[in-house]
PyMOL Python script that loads the backbone (N, CA, C, O; Angstrom):
from pymol import cmd

cmd.read_pdbstr("""\
ATOM      1  N   MET A   1     101.260 -43.581 207.090  1.00  0.00           N
ATOM      2  CA  MET A   1     101.301 -45.024 207.166  1.00  0.00           C
ATOM      3  C   MET A   1     100.143 -45.654 206.402  1.00  0.00           C
ATOM      4  O   MET A   1     100.271 -46.770 205.897  1.00  0.00           O
ATOM      5  N   GLU A   2      99.035 -44.965 206.313  1.00  0.00           N
ATOM      6  CA  GLU A   2      97.898 -45.506 205.577  1.00  0.00           C
ATOM      7  C   GLU A   2      98.238 -45.764 204.123  1.00  0.00           C
ATOM      8  O   GLU A   2      97.766 -46.740 203.541  1.00  0.00           O
ATOM      9  N   ILE A   3      99.053 -44.899 203.524  1.00  0.00           N
ATOM     10  CA  ILE A   3      99.424 -45.071 202.120  1.00  0.00           C
ATOM     11  C   ILE A   3     100.156 -46.391 201.933  1.00  0.00           C
ATOM     12  O   ILE A   3      99.876 -47.131 200.989  1.00  0.00           O
ATOM     13  N   VAL A   4     101.088 -46.688 202.824  1.00  0.00           N
ATOM     14  CA  VAL A   4     101.832 -47.942 202.737  1.00  0.00           C
ATOM     15  C   VAL A   4     100.882 -49.119 202.933  1.00  0.00           C
ATOM     16  O   VAL A   4     100.948 -50.103 202.196  1.00  0.00           O
ATOM     17  N   GLU A   5     100.009 -49.021 203.915  1.00  0.00           N
ATOM     18  CA  GLU A   5      99.057 -50.104 204.160  1.00  0.00           C
ATOM     19  C   GLU A   5      98.185 -50.345 202.935  1.00  0.00           C
ATOM     20  O   GLU A   5      97.968 -51.493 202.549  1.00  0.00           O
ATOM     21  N   ASP A   6      97.683 -49.275 202.320  1.00  0.00           N
ATOM     22  CA  ASP A   6      96.843 -49.416 201.131  1.00  0.00           C
ATOM     23  C   ASP A   6      97.618 -50.029 199.976  1.00  0.00           C
ATOM     24  O   ASP A   6      97.110 -50.899 199.269  1.00  0.00           O
ATOM     25  N   ALA A   7      98.837 -49.574 199.790  1.00  0.00           N
ATOM     26  CA  ALA A   7      99.646 -50.070 198.683  1.00  0.00           C
ATOM     27  C   ALA A   7      99.995 -51.542 198.859  1.00  0.00           C
ATOM     28  O   ALA A   7     100.065 -52.289 197.883  1.00  0.00           O
ATOM     29  N   LEU A   8     100.213 -51.954 200.090  1.00  0.00           N
ATOM     30  CA  LEU A   8     100.579 -53.344 200.337  1.00  0.00           C
ATOM     31  C   LEU A   8      99.364 -54.265 200.336  1.00  0.00           C
ATOM     32  O   LEU A   8      99.434 -55.388 199.837  1.00  0.00           O
ATOM     33  N   ALA A   9      98.284 -53.807 200.875  1.00  0.00           N
ATOM     34  CA  ALA A   9      97.124 -54.677 201.050  1.00  0.00           C
ATOM     35  C   ALA A   9      96.251 -54.748 199.805  1.00  0.00           C
ATOM     36  O   ALA A   9      95.853 -55.837 199.392  1.00  0.00           O
ATOM     37  N   ASN A  10      95.949 -53.605 199.203  1.00  0.00           N
ATOM     38  CA  ASN A  10      95.041 -53.559 198.053  1.00  0.00           C
ATOM     39  C   ASN A  10      93.754 -54.323 198.319  1.00  0.00           C
ATOM     40  O   ASN A  10      93.213 -54.983 197.432  1.00  0.00           O
ATOM     41  N   GLY A  11      93.271 -54.222 199.558  1.00  0.00           N
ATOM     42  CA  GLY A  11      92.017 -54.872 199.906  1.00  0.00           C
ATOM     43  C   GLY A  11      92.126 -56.358 200.176  1.00  0.00           C
ATOM     44  O   GLY A  11      91.114 -57.017 200.416  1.00  0.00           O
ATOM     45  N   LYS A  12      93.340 -56.904 200.142  1.00  0.00           N
ATOM     46  CA  LYS A  12      93.532 -58.335 200.365  1.00  0.00           C
ATOM     47  C   LYS A  12      94.541 -58.525 201.493  1.00  0.00           C
ATOM     48  O   LYS A  12      95.347 -57.639 201.774  1.00  0.00           O
ATOM     49  N   ASN A  13      94.488 -59.668 202.121  1.00  0.00           N
ATOM     50  CA  ASN A  13      95.478 -60.013 203.132  1.00  0.00           C
ATOM     51  C   ASN A  13      96.334 -61.142 202.572  1.00  0.00           C
ATOM     52  O   ASN A  13      96.115 -62.312 202.887  1.00  0.00           O
ATOM     53  N   ASP A  14      97.302 -60.787 201.746  1.00  0.00           N
ATOM     54  CA  ASP A  14      98.161 -61.777 201.095  1.00  0.00           C
ATOM     55  C   ASP A  14      99.359 -62.171 201.948  1.00  0.00           C
ATOM     56  O   ASP A  14     100.120 -63.060 201.566  1.00  0.00           O
ATOM     57  N   HIS A  15      99.533 -61.546 203.058  1.00  0.00           N
ATOM     58  CA  HIS A  15     100.743 -61.740 203.858  1.00  0.00           C
ATOM     59  C   HIS A  15     100.448 -62.713 204.992  1.00  0.00           C
ATOM     60  O   HIS A  15      99.911 -62.341 206.035  1.00  0.00           O
ATOM     61  N   GLU A  16     100.812 -63.959 204.761  1.00  0.00           N
ATOM     62  CA  GLU A  16     100.519 -65.002 205.737  1.00  0.00           C
ATOM     63  C   GLU A  16     101.515 -65.023 206.882  1.00  0.00           C
ATOM     64  O   GLU A  16     101.183 -65.454 207.986  1.00  0.00           O
ATOM     65  N   THR A  17     102.742 -64.558 206.627  1.00  0.00           N
ATOM     66  CA  THR A  17     103.756 -64.555 207.680  1.00  0.00           C
ATOM     67  C   THR A  17     104.374 -63.170 207.790  1.00  0.00           C
ATOM     68  O   THR A  17     104.210 -62.324 206.911  1.00  0.00           O
ATOM     69  N   PHE A  18     105.074 -62.963 208.870  1.00  0.00           N
ATOM     70  CA  PHE A  18     105.777 -61.705 209.059  1.00  0.00           C
ATOM     71  C   PHE A  18     106.816 -61.515 207.965  1.00  0.00           C
ATOM     72  O   PHE A  18     107.017 -60.394 207.497  1.00  0.00           O
ATOM     73  N   GLU A  19     107.476 -62.584 207.553  1.00  0.00           N
ATOM     74  CA  GLU A  19     108.491 -62.494 206.508  1.00  0.00           C
ATOM     75  C   GLU A  19     107.877 -62.033 205.185  1.00  0.00           C
ATOM     76  O   GLU A  19     108.479 -61.239 204.462  1.00  0.00           O
ATOM     77  N   ASP A  20     106.672 -62.534 204.868  1.00  0.00           N
ATOM     78  CA  ASP A  20     105.969 -62.090 203.658  1.00  0.00           C
ATOM     79  C   ASP A  20     105.680 -60.597 203.718  1.00  0.00           C
ATOM     80  O   ASP A  20     105.903 -59.874 202.746  1.00  0.00           O
ATOM     81  N   LEU A  21     105.187 -60.143 204.852  1.00  0.00           N
ATOM     82  CA  LEU A  21     104.888 -58.728 205.030  1.00  0.00           C
ATOM     83  C   LEU A  21     106.157 -57.888 204.951  1.00  0.00           C
ATOM     84  O   LEU A  21     106.171 -56.835 204.314  1.00  0.00           O
ATOM     85  N   SER A  22     107.219 -58.352 205.597  1.00  0.00           N
ATOM     86  CA  SER A  22     108.484 -57.632 205.583  1.00  0.00           C
ATOM     87  C   SER A  22     109.047 -57.513 204.173  1.00  0.00           C
ATOM     88  O   SER A  22     109.559 -56.460 203.794  1.00  0.00           O
ATOM     89  N   THR A  23     108.954 -58.583 203.398  1.00  0.00           N
ATOM     90  CA  THR A  23     109.417 -58.563 202.009  1.00  0.00           C
ATOM     91  C   THR A  23     108.596 -57.579 201.180  1.00  0.00           C
ATOM     92  O   THR A  23     109.148 -56.831 200.373  1.00  0.00           O
ATOM     93  N   ALA A  24     107.286 -57.579 201.379  1.00  0.00           N
ATOM     94  CA  ALA A  24     106.422 -56.657 200.641  1.00  0.00           C
ATOM     95  C   ALA A  24     106.751 -55.209 200.986  1.00  0.00           C
ATOM     96  O   ALA A  24     106.757 -54.348 200.107  1.00  0.00           O
ATOM     97  N   ILE A  25     107.021 -54.938 202.247  1.00  0.00           N
ATOM     98  CA  ILE A  25     107.387 -53.576 202.660  1.00  0.00           C
ATOM     99  C   ILE A  25     108.713 -53.179 202.029  1.00  0.00           C
ATOM    100  O   ILE A  25     108.851 -52.062 201.529  1.00  0.00           O
ATOM    101  N   ASP A  26     109.689 -54.080 202.047  1.00  0.00           N
ATOM    102  CA  ASP A  26     110.989 -53.789 201.426  1.00  0.00           C
ATOM    103  C   ASP A  26     110.838 -53.485 199.935  1.00  0.00           C
ATOM    104  O   ASP A  26     111.464 -52.558 199.422  1.00  0.00           O
ATOM    105  N   LYS A  27     110.013 -54.260 199.245  1.00  0.00           N
ATOM    106  CA  LYS A  27     109.783 -54.022 197.813  1.00  0.00           C
ATOM    107  C   LYS A  27     109.109 -52.672 197.587  1.00  0.00           C
ATOM    108  O   LYS A  27     109.445 -51.959 196.642  1.00  0.00           O
ATOM    109  N   TYR A  28     108.159 -52.321 198.452  1.00  0.00           N
ATOM    110  CA  TYR A  28     107.472 -51.040 198.312  1.00  0.00           C
ATOM    111  C   TYR A  28     108.445 -49.886 198.549  1.00  0.00           C
ATOM    112  O   TYR A  28     108.418 -48.897 197.816  1.00  0.00           O
ATOM    113  N   ILE A  29     109.293 -50.000 199.553  1.00  0.00           N
ATOM    114  CA  ILE A  29     110.275 -48.945 199.834  1.00  0.00           C
ATOM    115  C   ILE A  29     111.225 -48.790 198.653  1.00  0.00           C
ATOM    116  O   ILE A  29     111.566 -47.666 198.282  1.00  0.00           O
ATOM    117  N   TYR A  30     111.657 -49.896 198.059  1.00  0.00           N
ATOM    118  CA  TYR A  30     112.525 -49.819 196.882  1.00  0.00           C
ATOM    119  C   TYR A  30     111.802 -49.105 195.743  1.00  0.00           C
ATOM    120  O   TYR A  30     112.358 -48.203 195.117  1.00  0.00           O
ATOM    121  N   PHE A  31     110.552 -49.514 195.475  1.00  0.00           N
ATOM    122  CA  PHE A  31     109.762 -48.857 194.440  1.00  0.00           C
ATOM    123  C   PHE A  31     109.643 -47.358 194.721  1.00  0.00           C
ATOM    124  O   PHE A  31     109.840 -46.531 193.831  1.00  0.00           O
ATOM    125  N   TYR A  32     109.325 -47.028 195.946  1.00  0.00           N
ATOM    126  CA  TYR A  32     109.090 -45.632 196.324  1.00  0.00           C
ATOM    127  C   TYR A  32     110.331 -44.780 196.079  1.00  0.00           C
ATOM    128  O   TYR A  32     110.218 -43.624 195.671  1.00  0.00           O
ATOM    129  N   ASN A  33     111.490 -45.329 196.320  1.00  0.00           N
ATOM    130  CA  ASN A  33     112.731 -44.564 196.194  1.00  0.00           C
ATOM    131  C   ASN A  33     113.396 -44.663 194.824  1.00  0.00           C
ATOM    132  O   ASN A  33     114.128 -43.749 194.443  1.00  0.00           O
ATOM    133  N   HIS A  34     113.170 -45.731 194.076  1.00  0.00           N
ATOM    134  CA  HIS A  34     113.901 -45.945 192.828  1.00  0.00           C
ATOM    135  C   HIS A  34     113.055 -45.907 191.562  1.00  0.00           C
ATOM    136  O   HIS A  34     113.548 -45.497 190.511  1.00  0.00           O
ATOM    137  N   ASP A  35     111.815 -46.317 191.635  1.00  0.00           N
ATOM    138  CA  ASP A  35     111.004 -46.457 190.424  1.00  0.00           C
ATOM    139  C   ASP A  35     109.871 -45.446 190.320  1.00  0.00           C
ATOM    140  O   ASP A  35     109.108 -45.480 189.355  1.00  0.00           O
ATOM    141  N   ARG A  36     109.746 -44.567 191.271  1.00  0.00           N
ATOM    142  CA  ARG A  36     108.623 -43.626 191.312  1.00  0.00           C
ATOM    143  C   ARG A  36     109.096 -42.268 190.801  1.00  0.00           C
ATOM    144  O   ARG A  36     109.527 -41.416 191.578  1.00  0.00           O
ATOM    145  N   TYR A  37     109.010 -42.081 189.499  1.00  0.00           N
ATOM    146  CA  TYR A  37     109.439 -40.823 188.894  1.00  0.00           C
ATOM    147  C   TYR A  37     108.403 -39.749 189.169  1.00  0.00           C
ATOM    148  O   TYR A  37     107.201 -39.992 189.069  1.00  0.00           O
ATOM    149  N   GLN A  38     108.872 -38.568 189.512  1.00  0.00           N
ATOM    150  CA  GLN A  38     107.994 -37.479 189.918  1.00  0.00           C
ATOM    151  C   GLN A  38     108.191 -36.264 189.035  1.00  0.00           C
ATOM    152  O   GLN A  38     109.319 -35.830 188.804  1.00  0.00           O
ATOM    153  N   GLU A  39     107.103 -35.722 188.548  1.00  0.00           N
ATOM    154  CA  GLU A  39     107.174 -34.507 187.749  1.00  0.00           C
ATOM    155  C   GLU A  39     107.745 -33.355 188.570  1.00  0.00           C
ATOM    156  O   GLU A  39     108.523 -32.548 188.061  1.00  0.00           O
ATOM    157  N   ARG A  40     107.355 -33.283 189.843  1.00  0.00           N
ATOM    158  CA  ARG A  40     107.838 -32.186 190.687  1.00  0.00           C
ATOM    159  C   ARG A  40     109.326 -32.307 191.020  1.00  0.00           C
ATOM    160  O   ARG A  40     109.931 -31.355 191.515  1.00  0.00           O
ATOM    161  N   LEU A  41     109.913 -33.469 190.751  1.00  0.00           N
ATOM    162  CA  LEU A  41     111.358 -33.651 190.931  1.00  0.00           C
ATOM    163  C   LEU A  41     112.069 -33.618 189.582  1.00  0.00           C
ATOM    164  O   LEU A  41     113.106 -34.254 189.399  1.00  0.00           O
ATOM    165  N   ASN A  42     111.504 -32.877 188.649  1.00  0.00           N
ATOM    166  CA  ASN A  42     112.054 -32.737 187.301  1.00  0.00           C
ATOM    167  C   ASN A  42     112.152 -34.073 186.562  1.00  0.00           C
ATOM    168  O   ASN A  42     113.097 -34.305 185.809  1.00  0.00           O
ATOM    169  N   GLY A  43     111.180 -34.936 186.781  1.00  0.00           N
ATOM    170  CA  GLY A  43     111.136 -36.212 186.085  1.00  0.00           C
ATOM    171  C   GLY A  43     112.097 -37.253 186.621  1.00  0.00           C
ATOM    172  O   GLY A  43     112.316 -38.278 185.976  1.00  0.00           O
ATOM    173  N   LEU A  44     112.667 -37.014 187.773  1.00  0.00           N
ATOM    174  CA  LEU A  44     113.606 -37.955 188.378  1.00  0.00           C
ATOM    175  C   LEU A  44     112.923 -38.729 189.493  1.00  0.00           C
ATOM    176  O   LEU A  44     111.889 -38.307 190.012  1.00  0.00           O
ATOM    177  N   ASN A  45     113.509 -39.869 189.860  1.00  0.00           N
ATOM    178  CA  ASN A  45     113.029 -40.546 191.050  1.00  0.00           C
ATOM    179  C   ASN A  45     113.741 -39.931 192.259  1.00  0.00           C
ATOM    180  O   ASN A  45     114.721 -39.209 192.075  1.00  0.00           O
ATOM    181  N   PRO A  46     113.290 -40.188 193.469  1.00  0.00           N
ATOM    182  CA  PRO A  46     113.891 -39.542 194.634  1.00  0.00           C
ATOM    183  C   PRO A  46     115.397 -39.775 194.791  1.00  0.00           C
ATOM    184  O   PRO A  46     116.118 -38.863 195.194  1.00  0.00           O
ATOM    185  N   ILE A  47     115.876 -40.971 194.483  1.00  0.00           N
ATOM    186  CA  ILE A  47     117.311 -41.246 194.601  1.00  0.00           C
ATOM    187  C   ILE A  47     118.106 -40.421 193.605  1.00  0.00           C
ATOM    188  O   ILE A  47     119.132 -39.840 193.960  1.00  0.00           O
ATOM    189  N   GLU A  48     117.642 -40.360 192.354  1.00  0.00           N
ATOM    190  CA  GLU A  48     118.326 -39.563 191.338  1.00  0.00           C
ATOM    191  C   GLU A  48     118.310 -38.085 191.703  1.00  0.00           C
ATOM    192  O   GLU A  48     119.300 -37.377 191.517  1.00  0.00           O
ATOM    193  N   TYR A  49     117.191 -37.635 192.218  1.00  0.00           N
ATOM    194  CA  TYR A  49     117.057 -36.220 192.591  1.00  0.00           C
ATOM    195  C   TYR A  49     118.033 -35.871 193.718  1.00  0.00           C
ATOM    196  O   TYR A  49     118.693 -34.833 193.663  1.00  0.00           O
ATOM    197  N   ARG A  50     118.125 -36.712 194.717  1.00  0.00           N
ATOM    198  CA  ARG A  50     119.051 -36.470 195.838  1.00  0.00           C
ATOM    199  C   ARG A  50     120.503 -36.477 195.357  1.00  0.00           C
ATOM    200  O   ARG A  50     121.309 -35.652 195.785  1.00  0.00           O
ATOM    201  N   ALA A  51     120.828 -37.416 194.463  1.00  0.00           N
ATOM    202  CA  ALA A  51     122.203 -37.501 193.947  1.00  0.00           C
ATOM    203  C   ALA A  51     122.547 -36.254 193.139  1.00  0.00           C
ATOM    204  O   ALA A  51     123.669 -35.753 193.210  1.00  0.00           O
ATOM    205  N   LYS A  52     121.587 -35.759 192.375  1.00  0.00           N
ATOM    206  CA  LYS A  52     121.817 -34.570 191.571  1.00  0.00           C
ATOM    207  C   LYS A  52     121.968 -33.329 192.449  1.00  0.00           C
ATOM    208  O   LYS A  52     122.721 -32.418 192.108  1.00  0.00           O
ATOM    209  N   ALA A  53     121.254 -33.289 193.578  1.00  0.00           N
ATOM    210  CA  ALA A  53     121.288 -32.147 194.475  1.00  0.00           C
ATOM    211  C   ALA A  53     122.618 -32.039 195.225  1.00  0.00           C
ATOM    212  O   ALA A  53     123.001 -30.957 195.673  1.00  0.00           O
ATOM    213  N   VAL A  54     123.310 -33.156 195.356  1.00  0.00           N
ATOM    214  CA  VAL A  54     124.582 -33.157 196.097  1.00  0.00           C
ATOM    215  C   VAL A  54     125.664 -32.692 195.231  1.00  0.00           C
ATOM    216  O   VAL A  54     126.814 -32.620 195.664  1.00  0.00           O
TER     217      VAL A  54
END
""", "prot")
cmd.dss("prot")
cmd.show_as("cartoon", "prot")
cmd.util.cbc("prot")
cmd.orient("prot")
C-alpha cells in the first residue's frame, strides 16, 4: 500500500475530497495495469501478458 500512497501523494496532499482521491487511485490502477510495460513480462504490460497467457 505504501507504493500506491507514494505514487499518489508525491509528497503533496492534492486530494481535497474523497472523489479526488478516488479518481487518482483509479488512474493509478489503470496505469499500473495498462501502461506499465515490464521487461520481466517480455516487454508487455500486465493486461497484455495475461491475455497472451490465456
